[in-house]
C-alpha positions, 0 to 999 in steps of 0.5 A: 667571533670567538677570537674577539671575545678572547682578546677583549675579555679572556686575555686581560683576565689572564693578565690580571691573574698574572699580576695578582700571582706576582703580588701574592709572592712578594714576600716569598721573593723578599725571603729568597732574594731580599730587596732585589726580589721585591724590585724585580717583582715590581718591574715585572708588574709594571711591565705586565700593566703596560702590556695589559694597557697595550692590549686593551687599547689596541696598540701596535704590536711591538718588537721584542726587546729581550735577548732570549734565543727566539727574539729574532725569530719573533721579530721577523714574524712581526715583519712578515705580519707587517707585509701581510697588512698590505701596508695598512700600518702596524699590526695591532691587538684587534687588527691581527690574526688571533693566533699570533696576538695570543702567542705574542701575549704569552711570550711577552709574559715570559719576557716580563719575568725572564728579564727581571732576575732573580725572579726570572725562573718563576712560573706565574702559572705553576700554582694553577697547574698544581691545583688542577692536579690536586683537585683531579685526585679522584679521577687520577686514582680511578684512572691509575687503579683502572690501568694497574689492574689492566697491566696485571693481565695485558699478556693474555689480551687478544687483539680485539681486547687490545684494541678496545683498551687502546680506544678506551685510553684514547678517549680518556686522553681526548676528554682529558683535553677539557681540563684547560686553564687558559680556556677557563681564563684560570678558573677551576677546570679539574676533572672530578669524576672518573673519566672511564664511567662516562665514555660511552655517553660521550661517543655522540660528541666525537665529531670524527672518530678515526681510532680504527686508523690509529690501530692500523697504523700501530699494528702495521708499523709493528709488522714492518718493524726490523731489528734496527727500527723501533716503533715510536710514538710521539705525543705533542703535549697540551695541558699539565694536571689530569690531561697529562696523567691521561697521556702518560697512561696512554704512553704506558699502555702503548709500551706495555702492550708492545704496540710501541717500543718508545714514546717521545713527549714534546712539551713547552720550553717556557710557561705557555697558555696558562696550563701547558706542560713544561719540563718541570710540570712533567717531572713534578707530575711523576714525582707527585704520583711516586710519593702519593699514599695511594698504591696504584698511583705511586706504582705509576709514578715509579714505573714512569720514572723507570721508563724515563731512566731506561730511555724508552720514554723520552722528554724533549722541548723545542722553542718552535712550540712556543713560536706563533708560526703554524706547523706548515712552516716547521720544515723551514723554521725548525728543520731539526725538529721536523727531521726528528718527528719524521722518525716517528711511526705516529704523531699524536697532537693533543688539544686545541692550540695544536689544532689551530696550528695544524690547520693554520687557524683559518676559518675553513669550510667544515667539509675541507679534508684535514690533510688539505688544511695541513698545508703540506705539513706531514712528517709522519702519520699524524692525528689530533686528539682535541676538544673544540675550544675555537672556531676552526674545524675541518674534516666533517661530513657534509651538513654535520657542522650545520646541523649542530650549529642550529641547535647549539650556536656555541658548539665550536667553542664549548669544549663539549665536542671532540675529534680523533682526527687522522691524516695518513 
């Protein structure tokens, strides 16, 4: 399975890159922190080399030994996995659910740094995320230019035109999800060309297209709005770089078109899955745009900084997003987060990992309805915008998956196909 290939090949590659990154920064650690920095770097590397060895030799998964706030929840989850394995001994790297061990690896990478001050705040993935942003410059300029031109006469657009523009920007945000560094094991995955020009050609690759349903939800929420209630859209973010910019443009459009009054962004509280967005990445991206020497890029950055200051955009993170649990246990494990999401008019879940957590990362039949795979997770109307990079997919028409499978055996993991999949 793709899970096997991931654990056998991709994850060790990612760990090797992390170790190389720390090696490369040795002098910087010395300049900033003296010998203490170099000692910390050595300890972190030794911790990560040990982790790589455990993974490659299928050792049992060990409890976390750090004092970080989520450690107890992780260790409880390990007990839960032990009980699942019917007393067949300890869960190990190749004998456990893929979602669990993959999340566990990223949490251990975090621990390797968090336990080794003074380099405990170093993001080992930061360079790759920045590189993805800079290498996607042309696509970012094209998108910001298109959007700023659109804003000039957004007030004159009728409902049909607004809907068309929303659908365009949803698709840009969907296909922006191809730019995923954990999927390419950290290799270049930037968006080179203008994403708007190829949208027509991409339509056949959308396996589920529920954009009309999203439109209805937003229009109806607007109609029901009272003085006291706001139309709020939440975007559960995935990758930094080009994808994040496409999400920010979509969010700005929702406000500018008055389809939403506020947008809440949910990022990761620790570096995660190589290219996932943290608070630092979110703020850094807006700063980069602000200071760009391109008029429309900097206009976007300035406006977005303004949205944050006015409070119509809210960035938040919660440790639940970096736990191994699927979302059906959110109400129990993170009731505060679940209660917050219930205030939303629409939840947009970006990317593949969120889809795996929405559907419990199971080997479903393709035709199982999306709402059934959610296993009672339903704080608000929700939609997944996801390009397929793992072998779980639900909500397809009878025969649809089998038909593609016949001509393209790799269709579920190539990132070529996408869904905009809604559950009311």
